[in-house]
C-alpha positions in Angstrom: 4.8 -23.8 -6.9 1.8 -21.5 -7.5 2.5 -18.1 -5.7 -0.8 -16.3 -6.5 -3.0 -18.4 -4.4 -6.0 -16.9 -2.8 -9.0 -18.2 -1.0 -12.8 -17.1 -1.3 -13.5 -17.1 2.5 -14.5 -13.4 3.2 -15.8 -13.6 6.7 -14.6 -15.4 9.9 -17.0 -14.9 12.8 -18.6 -11.5 12.7 -15.4 -9.7 11.4 -14.9 -9.0 7.6 -11.7 -10.2 6.0 -9.7 -7.4 4.6 -6.4 -6.9 2.3 -3.4 -5.3 4.1 0.1 -4.7 2.8 2.9 -5.8 4.9 6.6 -4.9 4.8 8.9 -7.8 4.6 12.8 -8.3 5.0 14.7 -7.7 1.7 14.6 -10.9 -0.5 12.4 -12.7 1.8 9.1 -12.4 0.0 8.9 -16.0 -1.1 9.8 -17.4 2.3 7.3 -15.2 4.2 4.7 -16.0 1.6 5.2 -19.8 2.3 5.2 -19.3 6.0 1.8 -17.5 5.8 0.5 -20.3 3.8 1.7 -22.7 6.4 -0.3 -20.7 9.0 -3.4 -20.7 6.9 -3.1 -16.9 6.4 -4.1 -15.8 2.9 -1.5 -13.9 1.1 -0.7 -12.7 -2.3 2.6 -12.2 -3.8 2.5 -10.5 -7.4 5.2 -11.9 -9.5 6.5 -10.8 -12.8 8.6 -12.8 -15.3 11.9 -11.2 -16.2 14.7 -12.5 -18.3 18.1 -12.6 -16.6 21.4 -13.0 -18.4 24.3 -15.0 -16.9 27.7 -15.3 -18.7 26.6 -18.6 -20.3 22.8 -18.5 -20.7 19.6 -16.6 -20.3 16.8 -17.7 -18.2 13.2 -16.5 -17.5 12.8 -16.1 -13.7 9.7 -14.8 -11.6 10.6 -12.1 -9.2 8.4 -10.0 -6.9 6.7 -7.1 -8.7 6.8 -4.8 -5.6 10.0 -5.8 -3.7 9.8 -5.8 0.1 6.0 -6.1 0.1 3.3 -8.8 0.3 -0.5 -8.5 0.7 -2.4 -10.6 3.4 -6.1 -10.9 3.6 -7.1 -11.2 7.3 -9.6 -10.6 10.0 -7.9 -7.8 12.0 -8.1 -10.1 15.0 -5.2 -12.2 13.3 -3.0 -9.0 13.3 -0.5 -10.3 15.9 -0.4 -13.8 14.6 0.3 -12.3 11.1 3.1 -9.8 12.3 4.8 -12.6 14.2 5.7 -14.4 11.2 9.4 -14.3 10.7 10.5 -11.9 8.0 7.4 -9.5 8.5 8.7 -6.1 9.6 5.3 -4.3 9.9 2.1 -3.6 8.3 2.0 -0.6 6.0 0.2 2.1 8.0 -1.8 5.2 7.4 -2.8 7.5 10.3 -1.0 5.0 12.7 -3.4 2.1 11.7 -2.9 -0.8 9.3 -3.7 0.5 5.8 -6.6 -1.3 4.2 -6.1 -2.3 0.5 -9.5 -2.2 -1.4 -10.3 -5.5 -2.8 -10.7 -4.0 -6.4 -7.1 -2.9 -6.4 -5.9 -6.4 -5.6 -8.0 -7.6 -8.3 -6.8 -5.0 -10.8 -3.2 -5.9 -9.9 -3.9 -9.7 -10.6 -5.6 -8.7 -14.0 -2.7 -6.4 -14.9 -0.1 -9.2 -14.2 -2.3 -11.7 -16.0 -1.8 -9.7 -19.2 2.0 -10.4 -18.9 3.1 -6.8 -20.1 6.8 -7.0 -21.1 9.1 -4.5 -19.3 6.6 -3.9 -16.6 8.1 -1.9 -13.8 7.0 -0.3 -10.5 8.2 3.1 -9.3 7.1 5.4 -6.6 8.4 8.2 -8.7 5.4 10.5 -10.0 6.4 12.1 -13.2 4.2 15.1 -14.2 4.1 17.6 -17.0 6.6 20.3 -16.6 9.0 18.5 -14.3 12.7 18.5 -15.3 14.5 15.2 -15.8 18.0 14.1 -16.4 18.2 11.1 -18.9 20.1 8.3 -17.3 20.8 6.0 -20.4 20.9 5.8 -24.1 22.3 8.3 -26.7 20.9 11.2 -24.7 22.4 10.1 -21.4 23.1 13.1 -19.1 20.9 15.5 -21.1 18.4 17.5 -19.2 14.9 17.9 -20.4 11.4 19.0 -19.5 8.5 16.5 -19.5 6.1 18.2 -21.9 3.7 15.4 -22.3 2.9 11.9 -20.9 1.6 9.4 -23.5 0.8 6.3 -21.8 2.7 4.0 -19.4 6.2 4.4 -21.1 6.1 7.1 -23.6 7.5 10.5 -22.5 7.6 13.7 -24.8 10.8 15.3 -23.6 12.0 18.8 -24.6 15.8 19.0 -24.6 16.9 22.7 -24.8 20.4 21.9 -25.5 19.5 20.5 -28.8 16.9 23.2 -29.6 14.3 20.7 -30.3 11.7 18.2 -28.9 12.6 14.7 -28.7 10.1 12.0 -28.8 11.4 9.1 -26.7 10.2 5.8 -25.5 11.5 6.1 -21.9 10.3 4.5 -18.8 10.6 6.2 -15.4 13.7 4.1 -14.6 15.5 5.7 -17.5 15.0 9.4 -16.3 15.8 10.9 -12.9 13.7 13.8 -11.5 15.8 16.9 -10.8 15.1 20.2 -9.0 15.5 23.5 -10.9 18.4 24.5 -8.6 20.3 21.3 -9.7 20.3 22.6 -13.4 23.4 24.8 -12.8 25.2 21.8 -11.6 24.7 19.8 -14.7 25.5 22.8 -16.9 22.2 23.5 -18.7 
């Protein structure tokens, strides 16, 4: 089953087809995708490959890159038909209107996934230089540090005052937790 299907039709009647993001029920991304296809509504479900470990084996599986979301390309006249698909909760909105996703962003996402980057992760946290973080995992778990530099997608330069040095660490945003300055006392920095 090929999930990343798209069509080339960009116009229906006089209206232009545009990409929109829709919220879907938890763990219903594939079912909703298939229902959209049956209704001839163009949809895109970005998938990533991950290795899952069971007690007796490892298996590579495909799972949604962005849980709870799908992309649809429709003429806005098909809004009600789209939202009536079982499992769709609503369109992602901006200023109380369905948010239009630029075509180039969908194409960039497809290209990004085509390169099959290992350990790919999506997060809505925005880590910036100067922010305080608590390390969640590894040898420095529970240490508090300051992001002193961002080096690409997964490399953070973190200053850990408890050790009196700067630690260079390959940490993803899922391995650190943003904290507020007032929380430092609670962690004992």
